[in-house]
N, C-alpha and C positions, 0 to 999 in steps of 0.2 A: 379603383382610385388612381388618379393620374400621378405621374412622377412628381409634378409640381406640388400637388397636395401632400404627397408623402414627405416632401422636404419640410413643409410647414408643420408636419406632425412630429418633428423631432430631428430631422437630418439637416445639417447646415447646407445652404444653397451654394456656398463658396466651394472652391476646390480643396479647401483645408477643413478638417474637423476642428472642434473647439480646442482639442489638445495639441494642435499643430501638426497632426499626422495627415498624410495624403488621404483624401476621402476614397479615392479609387483603391488604394492599398488596403484600407480598412475593410472596404466592401469585398475585395478579393479574398482577404483572409476569412471573412465571414462565410463566403461561399465554400471555402475549403473546410471550415468547421462543419457546415451542413452536410457536405459530402462524406466527411470522415465519420459522421454519425449514421450513415446509410451505406453499408458495404455493398449492397446490391445495386446501388445507383439511384439517381433521381432524374425525372424528366425536367426539361427546362421550365415548364409551368410550375412544377412543384418547388424547384429551387427559387424561382422568382417570388412565389407566394410566401415561402418560409422566410426569405430574406427581405420581404417588403420592398422589392425593387421592380421596376418595369421589365417585362420580358426582353425588350431590346437592350437595356442596360445590362441585364443578367447575361445575355448571350455575348455581348461585347467583352465582358469581364472573363467569361469562361473561355472565349477564344484566346484572350491574352494569356491566361493560365495554361491553356493547352499548348500554345506556342513555346512555352518554357518547360514543358514536360511535367507540370504539376497535376493536370487533370486530363482525362481522355474521354472520348465519346464512343459508346458501343454502337457501331453502325447498324447492327441488326435490330437492337431494341430501342435505340435512340436515346438511351439514358446516359447521364454523365457520371463518371466515377473518379476516385482518386487515382493518380498515376504513380509511376515508380519513383519519381524524384521526391514527391511528398513522403513516400515510405522511407526513402533513404534518410531524409532529414529527421523524421521521427525516430528512426533506428539509431541514428548517431547520438541522440539524447539518451536512449536506453543504454547504449554502450558506455557513455561517458558518466552516467550517474554514479555518485559516490555515496552509498548508503551509510558508510561509517562517518564520513565528514558531515553529511546531512543530519545524522542522528546526534552528534555531540552536543549542540545547543539544547536539544530536548532532554538529554541525559542530565545536563547541568540544571535545567529548569526543574526536572523531577526531584533532584537532590535539594534544591532550594525550597521546593514546596513541601517535601516530606521529611527532610532532615536525614534521609537514609541514602545508602549507596545505590547508584543506578548503573546497570550493565547493558551491554549489547553483545549478543552472541549469534552465531550461525550454526547450521547443521553440517557436520562432516560425517557422513555415514550414519552410525548409530549413536553418535555423541554430539554434544553442543560444545562449540569452541568460543571462548570469550575474547572479543577483539577490542572493546573500548569500555571505559569505566569513568564514572564521576563519583569520587569518594565522599562518604559522609563526613561531616565535620565533628561528629561525636567521637568521644574517646574510645568507646566500645562500638566497633563497627565491623561490618562484613567487608572483607577485601578479597577479591578474586584476582589471582595473578593472570595477566593477559597472556593468552595462548593456552591456558589451562582448559581442561575438558571435564564434562559431566555427562553421565548417561542421560539420554533423552527422557526416559521414563521416570527418572529420579531427580528432576530439576524443573524449576519454573520455566526457564527459557526453553528447555528441551521439550516439555509438554506443550508449550504454546506452539512450537514448530511442528511437533508430532501430530497435533490435532488436525492440521490441514493437509496432511499427506494423503495422496491417493491410496486406496485400499491395498493395491499390489505393492506399493513402496513401503507402506506400514508393515505389511507381512514380511518383507525382506529384512526390515530393521529388527523386528521381533525374532526372526529366525537367526539373524547374525548375533544379536546381543542377548536375547531373552529378557527376563524380568528379575534379574538378580537383585537382592535386597542390599541397599547401601546403609539404611538405618531400619529400625523396627517399623517406621512409618512408611517406608517405600511401598508403592503399589506393585505387588508381585503377582496379582491374580488377573488374567486377561479380561475377565468380565468387569472387574472393578476399573481397570484401565480404560476399557471401552466406554464405560459410563462417565468416567472423568473427562475423556476427550470430547464426548458429546456435550457435556456441560460447558467445557471451554469454548466450543463453537457457539453455543447459545448465548453465553454471557460476554464473550469477547476477550476474556483473559484467563490465565491459568494461575492456580494457587499451589505453592509448595509448602506444605505444612510439616516441616521438619523431616522431609523425605530425602533430602540430600545431606543435611547436617542437623544433628539434634541441637535445639536451641535457636534455630534460624527459621524465619518465615520469609516467603518471597511471593511476589505477584509478577506476572509477565504477560506480554501481548505480542502478537505476530505482526511483522511488516510484510506486505505482499507486493508482488510485481504486477505488471499490467494484465496477467492472466489469472491472478488470484493465487499464484504459487508462493509459498513462503520464501522470503528473501533472508530474513533475520528476525530476531525478537529482542525486545528491550524488557528490562525488569527493574524492580525496586526490591531490595532485600535488607533485612536487619534482624536484630535479636527479638525473640518472642516477647520479651519484656516491653519493647516499644511498639512491636507490631503484633498485638494480640488478635485473636480470631475476629473480634468485633471491628477491627480496623481494616481487615482484608478487602472488604467491599469498597470502602472509600479509596484505598490505594489502587485497587484493581481498575476502578473507573478512570483514575488519573492516568494510569499506564495505558489503558485501552485508548483513551483520547489522544495521548501523545503518539502512539503507534499509528493511529488513523491519520494524524497530521503528517507524519513522516511518509506514510504510504502515498498520500496525496501529493506531497512534494516530489516524490520520485515517479509520479505518473502511474502509480499502482492502483489496484482495485481490491476492495475487501469483499470476499465472497459471502453469500448467504450462509446461514447456519447449516442448511441441508445440502450445500453445494461444495463438492470437493473437486479440486483441479484434476483434469484427466492425465 
C-alpha cells in the first residue's frame, strides 16, 4: 500500500492530526511504543509494517529519534531498539509515582460504594503498615490508626501482600514472625496458609474472616509495580453484621477492580495466578 493510500485510510494528509498535534510527533511516539514492546529489537520492515508507514518515512523518523538518543540501531543485527534516553524518561515516571496519592480517590470511591472504611497498607518486613484511610460514615465502623501495624498472616492487607511474595521472601517472613494467633480464627497452620495464599492469587483478593479482630471482616487486593511485585494493598473492612460471609465476594470484586485500576495508573502489571515475582 502506498503512503498516499494509507493517508486516505485514516491518517490526515496535513502536517497536523485532527487533535492539533504534530503528525510527525505522533508517528514518532508510535514507533517508540512499537519498539518498547519488542526488547530484542525490530527490523525496519517490521516497524514500518506494524506502524502502517512507508519504509522511507519510518527510516526518517527513526533517524530523528536516534539523533536525540531515544532509539539506537544494532549495527550487527540491523534491528532498532529503545535507547538510554527513553529508559531515563520511563524511569523518572517510576521514581515520581505516588501510590498513596493515586490511591486516595479510589479509597473514597470504595467507601461511597460500600459504606465501609477503606484502607491502604504496605509491607514492612513481616507486618503491614497502614498509610491512608477513608472512614466509613457509619456510627459503628472500623478505624485503623495511620502508622499502626498488623501481622501479614493475620490481616486482609497483609495476606494480599503476602500472596505475591517470592518463595524465598515468604520463607524469611515466616521464619521471622511465625504464625502466632491473634484471634481464634487466625491462620496458624502453614498448610492452611499456603492454601489461602493460592486462593488469593486465583480470585485476586484476600478475605480476613475475624482473623485480626473478632467481629470484623475485611477484603483486600494487591497493587503491583511494573515487575508484578507488590507495592501496597487496599482493603474494605467493617463489622460482620454489615459484612456477612455472603457479601465478601461482592466487596472482594470491587476491591480487586480498584486495585487493578490503581496498578494501571502507576504503570504496574498484575501477574498471573501461577506467576510469582523473582
